[in-house]
Each structure stands twice: as structure tokens, then as C-alpha cells.
Phi, psi and omega in degrees: 000153173225170185241140173189200176230156177284118184270325180197154178240128184294313184220104182299338178282336176221075192279077179246355180210162181167217178222152170243152172251118181289137177302148178067308182280334186057019175287142184258129179237147169287156174231150170222119184205108185292341176275354187306320180301336182265003182273347181079006182280150173219177178305130179090355181287135173294144179210154162263158178197156173270139180207141178255103181289347185281348177276163177298314180244086183292140180232128179281143179222174177050051179288137179225149178282152172205156180254118181292144173232154184227128174241129178244137180242121179229020178225170178279130177226153181250001183278169173272157177231141165241130183249109188259181184307128176083359181261146174231133176244125178243120178253111190234190187314130185088343178275126178223115183252118180265349178274184176270157177233121177252123183252108178248088177073018175248196182234134174237124174249131168242112188210167171056048182073004178289161182212149170242123181268337181274185180276155181233130173243130179238120187223166169056047176064036177276172186228136183228122183232127171244125189202166176050043174085008169297151182223147175229124180257346181276177178280158187224130177240122180247128180208169168056058174074017179278174185224150178225134174228129176234106186219165170055051180070014172294145186224138177235128182249348176271179184279149183240128175238124179246105182279307181203109186227161176272321181215142168231119179237123180239103179097151174210193184296335181279323174175173185274165172271170183231128176224115176263338177275183182285156179231117177240126186240120174267316183200121179220138189282321185218131179236134172230122176226119183276161179286357178263356179284145185242130177241142174218060187286000000 
């Protein structure tokens, strides 16, 4: 599953196709789903969907409604976290997570001087973003169509292993990402690395 919103509907009288906009990447994909009229979804609705990023022209199917939830961490905590479908975990200024974080089709942000000391696993088309001075010192495993972005002085000092991912983005218009640990890539569909990104593998 992946997360996004219904971006457009081709024919409101027969709403079985259109486009979705993926969360975080804001990339637009076509959808085709004969069950769409019974989902209660409309243009702008948050949705989950199935998509095979490994094909040349990915098409979203099996669209379902969901209610997004947000948890923000701005203090020191020792617990483990699991981020599930429709959930977003933000670790921001003052937040220090010493436990592990497992992202299963949800979104994880480490930003604004927040930090994760434990290991991070991103699976099932989840999304992981380190930005604005956020730091991760544990090891990171990315798999099954998931995405990782390290931008705007986000920093990772642990090792990163990407088994099968949709996107790896290092750096953006605001500033580069920083990776001090090792980087191992088995398969990734799209890679963007800006010249402001810093590696010290």
C-alpha cells in the first residue's frame, strides 16, 4: 500500500479512473479501480492504494479511504514506535527517540534538530524523511517500494541499506543531505542526489 490523495477523476459520471498524488513526493500516478464509486472517495480525499513501482508505467488500484493521524515527539523517550498505514510520526526539536522505529506504510519525519538514536526499518511503501537538521545515528533498512529523503542538512551517521525502494532523494533546493555511514543499494527505482549533499562513507 501507498498513501496519497485523489488528485483528479476522469469522468465524474463513471468514476473508475483518474489520478492520485502520492504523499511527500507529490508525484502523480494514474489510477484505475472499478470499485472506486463505492469507496466514498472524491477529489482531494486521502487514500491508500496498491501500486507496483517496478513497472515502467505504475498504475494505482484498490483505492481506500483513511483518516490521517499525527503523533509529534518533542521530548526524550525510550520506547519503540511502529508507524502504520495513515499514520505520521514527527520527531522534532527536543525530541530524542532511543528506541527503534518501524514504519509500515506510514510516514516518519525527523526534523528541526530532533533525533533518533535507535534503528529504523521502512517497509510496505512507507516514507522516511530527515530534514532541517534532524539526525539519525542508528542503522536504516529500506525495502518494498518505500522511500527515503535526506534533505536540508538532515544527517544520518548510521549505515543505510536499501533492498528494494521507490525513491532515494539526497538534497533539495534548500540544502543537501549528510550521510556519514555506509550506503548499500540493491535496487531503487529513482535516485536524486544534489551537488550540495555530503558523503563520508
